[in-house]
C-alpha positions in Angstrom: 0.0 0.0 0.0 1.3 3.4 -0.9 1.9 6.0 1.8 -1.5 7.4 2.9 -2.3 11.1 2.8 -1.9 13.1 5.9 -5.2 14.9 5.3 -7.3 15.4 8.4 -11.0 16.3 7.9 -12.0 19.5 9.5 -14.6 19.5 12.3 -17.1 21.1 9.9 -16.7 20.8 6.1 -17.2 24.0 4.0 -17.2 24.5 0.2 -14.3 26.8 -0.5 -12.8 25.2 -3.6 -13.6 23.0 -6.6 -13.3 19.2 -6.0 -10.8 18.7 -8.8 -11.0 16.1 -11.5 -13.0 15.9 -14.7 -16.4 16.9 -13.2 -15.1 19.7 -10.9 -17.0 22.4 -12.8 -20.4 20.8 -12.2 -19.8 19.4 -8.7 -21.5 21.4 -6.0 -23.2 20.7 -2.6 -26.5 22.5 -3.4 -29.4 21.7 -5.6 -31.5 23.9 -7.9 -31.1 25.8 -11.1 -28.0 27.8 -12.0 -29.5 29.5 -15.1 -32.8 30.0 -16.9 -33.4 27.9 -20.0 -36.6 26.3 -21.3 -36.3 22.7 -22.6 -37.2 22.1 -26.3 -40.3 20.1 -27.1 -40.7 17.9 -30.2 -43.8 16.5 -31.8 -43.9 13.1 -30.1 -45.7 12.6 -26.8 -42.6 11.2 -25.2 -39.8 13.8 -24.7 -36.5 12.5 -23.4 -33.8 14.8 -22.0 -30.6 12.8 -21.6 -27.0 12.0 -22.5 -25.8 8.7 -23.8 -24.2 7.6 -20.5 -25.0 4.1 -19.2 -28.0 5.5 -17.3 -29.2 7.4 -20.4 -28.8 4.3 -22.6 -31.1 2.3 -20.4 -34.1 4.5 -21.5 -33.2 4.8 -25.2 -32.6 1.1 -25.5 -36.0 0.5 -23.8 -37.7 2.9 -26.2 -36.1 1.3 -29.3 -37.1 -2.1 -28.0 -40.7 -1.0 -27.7 -40.7 0.4 -31.2 -39.2 -2.8 -32.5 -42.2 -4.6 -30.9 -44.5 -2.3 -32.9 -45.5 0.1 -30.1 -45.9 3.2 -32.2 -46.8 5.2 -29.1 -43.2 4.8 -28.0 -41.9 7.2 -30.6 -39.9 9.8 -28.9 -37.7 12.9 -29.2 -34.4 12.6 -27.5 -32.8 15.9 -26.6 -29.1 16.1 -25.6 -28.3 17.4 -22.1 -24.6 18.0 -22.0 -23.9 17.2 -18.4 -20.2 18.4 -18.7 -21.6 21.8 -19.6 -24.1 21.9 -16.7 -27.2 21.7 -18.9 -28.8 19.6 -16.1 -28.9 22.7 -13.9 -31.1 24.7 -16.3 -34.4 25.9 -14.9 -36.3 23.7 -17.4 -34.4 20.6 -16.5 -34.7 21.1 -12.8 -38.4 21.5 -13.2 -38.7 17.9 -14.5 -35.9 16.5 -12.3 -35.2 18.4 -9.1 -32.2 16.1 -8.6 -30.5 17.4 -11.8 -29.5 14.0 -13.1 -30.1 12.5 -16.5 -32.2 10.9 -17.9 -35.6 12.6 -17.4 -38.7 11.9 -19.4 -41.9 13.9 -20.0 -45.0 12.1 -21.2 -47.2 14.7 -22.9 -49.9 12.2 -23.8 -51.7 13.1 -20.6 -54.0 16.1 -20.0 -51.2 17.5 -17.9 -47.6 16.5 -18.9 -46.2 13.9 -16.6 -42.6 14.0 -15.5 -40.7 10.8 -14.8 -37.1 10.8 -13.4 -34.6 8.2 -12.3 -33.7 5.6 -14.9 -35.2 2.7 -13.1 -38.4 4.5 -12.5 -38.6 5.4 -16.2 -38.0 1.8 -17.2 -40.8 0.6 -14.9 -43.1 3.4 -16.1 -42.6 2.5 -19.8 -43.0 -1.2 -19.1 -46.3 -0.6 -17.4 -47.5 1.9 -20.0 -46.9 -0.5 -22.9 -47.3 -3.8 -21.1 -43.9 -5.0 -22.3 -40.6 -6.3 -20.9 -42.0 -6.9 -17.4 -43.9 -10.2 -17.2 -47.2 -10.3 -15.2 -46.3 -13.7 -13.7 -45.7 -12.9 -10.0 -42.5 -14.9 -9.7 -40.8 -13.7 -12.9 -42.0 -10.1 -12.4 -40.5 -10.1 -8.9 -37.2 -11.6 -10.1 -37.0 -9.0 -12.8 -37.6 -6.1 -10.3 -35.1 -7.6 -7.9 -32.4 -7.4 -10.5 -33.5 -4.0 -11.7 -33.1 -2.7 -8.1 -29.9 -4.6 -7.7 -28.6 -2.6 -10.6 -29.8 0.7 -9.1 -28.1 -0.1 -5.8 -24.9 -1.6 -7.3 -24.0 0.7 -10.2 -22.9 3.6 -8.0 -20.1 1.5 -6.7 -19.1 0.9 -10.3 -19.6 4.4 -11.6 -19.2 6.9 -8.8 -16.8 4.5 -7.0 -14.5 2.5 -9.3 -15.0 4.5 -12.5 -14.4 7.8 -10.7 -11.2 6.8 -8.9 -9.8 4.7 -11.7 -10.5 7.1 -14.5 -11.6 10.6 -13.5 -10.0 11.4 -10.1 -7.1 14.0 -10.4 -4.9 11.6 -8.4 -4.7 7.8 -8.2 -5.5 6.7 -4.7 -4.6 3.1 -4.2 -6.9 2.5 -1.2 -9.9 3.9 -3.1 -9.2 1.9 -6.3 -8.6 -1.3 -4.4 -11.8 -0.8 -2.4 -14.0 -0.3 -5.4 -12.2 -2.9 -7.6 -13.0 -5.6 -5.0 -16.6 -4.6 -5.0 -17.0 -4.4 -8.7 -15.4 -7.8 -9.1 -17.7 -9.2 -6.5 -20.7 -7.8 -8.4 -19.4 -9.3 -11.6 -19.2 -12.6 -9.8 -22.8 -12.3 -8.6 -23.9 -11.7 -12.2 -21.7 -14.5 -13.6 -23.2 -17.1 -11.2 -26.7 -16.0 -12.0 -26.1 -16.1 -15.7 -24.6 -19.5 -15.4 -28.1 -20.7 -14.5 -30.4 -18.7 -16.8 -30.3 -17.0 -20.3 -31.5 -13.6 -19.0 -31.4 -12.1 -15.5 -35.1 -12.9 -14.7 -34.9 -16.4 -16.3 -35.9 -17.2 -19.9 -37.5 -13.9 -20.7 -35.7 -10.7 -21.7 -36.9 -7.9 -19.3 -36.2 -4.4 -18.1 -33.6 -6.0 -15.7 -31.4 -6.9 -18.7 -32.0 -3.4 -20.2 -30.9 -1.8 -17.0 -27.8 -3.9 -16.3 -26.3 -4.1 -19.8 -25.2 -0.5 -20.3 -23.2 -0.7 -17.1 -21.9 -4.3 -16.7 -22.3 -5.5 -20.2 -20.4 -2.5 -21.5 -17.8 -3.0 -18.8 -16.9 -6.6 -19.8 -16.9 -5.5 -23.5 -14.4 -2.8 -22.8 -16.7 0.0 -23.7 -16.4 2.0 -20.4 -13.4 3.0 -18.2 -10.8 1.2 -20.3 -10.5 -1.3 -17.4 -11.1 -4.6 -19.1 -7.6 -5.9 -18.6 -7.3 -4.4 -15.1 -10.5 -6.2 -14.0 -9.8 -9.5 -15.9 -13.2 -9.4 -17.4 -12.5 -12.4 -19.6 -12.9 -14.5 -16.5 -16.6 -13.8 -16.3 -17.6 -16.2 -19.1 -21.4 -16.1 -18.5 -21.5 -12.3 -18.3 -19.5 -12.3 -21.5 -22.1 -14.6 -23.2 -25.0 -12.5 -22.0 -23.3 -9.2 -23.0 -22.6 -10.4 -26.5 -26.2 -11.6 -26.9 -27.5 -8.3 -25.6 -25.3 -6.2 -27.9 -26.4 -8.2 -30.9 -30.0 -7.0 -30.5 -30.7 -4.3 -33.1 -32.6 -2.1 -30.6 -29.7 -2.3 -28.1 -27.4 -1.3 -31.0 -29.5 1.7 -31.9 -30.4 2.8 -28.4 -26.7 2.8 -27.2 -26.0 5.5 -29.9 -28.7 8.0 -28.9 -27.4 11.2 -27.2 -23.9 9.8 -27.1 -21.1 12.3 -27.2 -18.0 10.1 -27.1 -16.4 7.5 -29.4 -16.5 7.4 -33.2 -18.9 9.8 -34.9 -20.7 6.9 -36.5 -21.8 5.9 -33.0 -23.0 9.3 -31.9 -26.6 10.3 -32.6 -26.7 13.5 -30.7 -30.4 14.0 -31.0 -33.1 11.5 -32.1 -36.5 12.5 -33.4 -37.3 9.9 -36.1 -36.1 6.4 -36.8 -34.6 7.7 -40.0 -32.1 9.7 -38.0 -30.1 6.6 -37.7 -29.5 6.7 -41.4 -27.2 9.7 -40.8 -24.9 7.4 -38.8 -24.8 4.8 -41.5 -23.6 7.6 -43.9 -21.0 8.7 -41.3 -19.8 5.1 -40.9 -19.3 4.7 -44.6 -17.3 7.9 -44.7 -15.1 6.7 -41.9 
């Protein structure tokens, strides 16, 4: 273990400087809007305000899967919220999500627009609205929801814990990286043992549990986030690898993972999505590359 810092926390913490690291400009200990800006509204009832992070991808994958099933009411406008620029602190965004986190959805098919925030809540809302990807059978439904909430409780250790200290923190802290690496590998082991028994997380059926977990853990073992595949020895989790490959081969997952994305190759970034034909622009960009 490297020598530990001699930092001693004060009796009472005060905010007198930026936190440092990639997200320093948007980290603050208070909530609420920092500037006035109305959100744009497109022509579809479902208006999504997001960025193509793992949490944002959950919802766009869900919407693309619903459209693939023939649910025309799931057509949506996806507006880019640049979290690095602080768009999530606009007055319009705070109005639909007081927690200032993407994604946030507004369903304008009601007499009064209905806001839905937190990615797990949005998945559950859409599953109930369209009666899809969440079985009615009590046992399977309960299993699906258990894994959905497993993801909601576990991913902060992967993202805010491991991802932050391994990738984004201004200094490498051995204790922090070791602490969260152990937890992430434990979580991968949990998934691997489950997926050794079943095709999908809830059993034989593809559900919102898989849609929620793949953008984090599937992307992790496929080397799509944090550049930590070798560090975490992801090749050892054979059943997670099998499941992740099956997930990423689904056309709706392939499309949904590109929406509101701002990193990677241009052929994988659909900054805004308003019609299914918008994906044709990416095919053209891919040919040019």
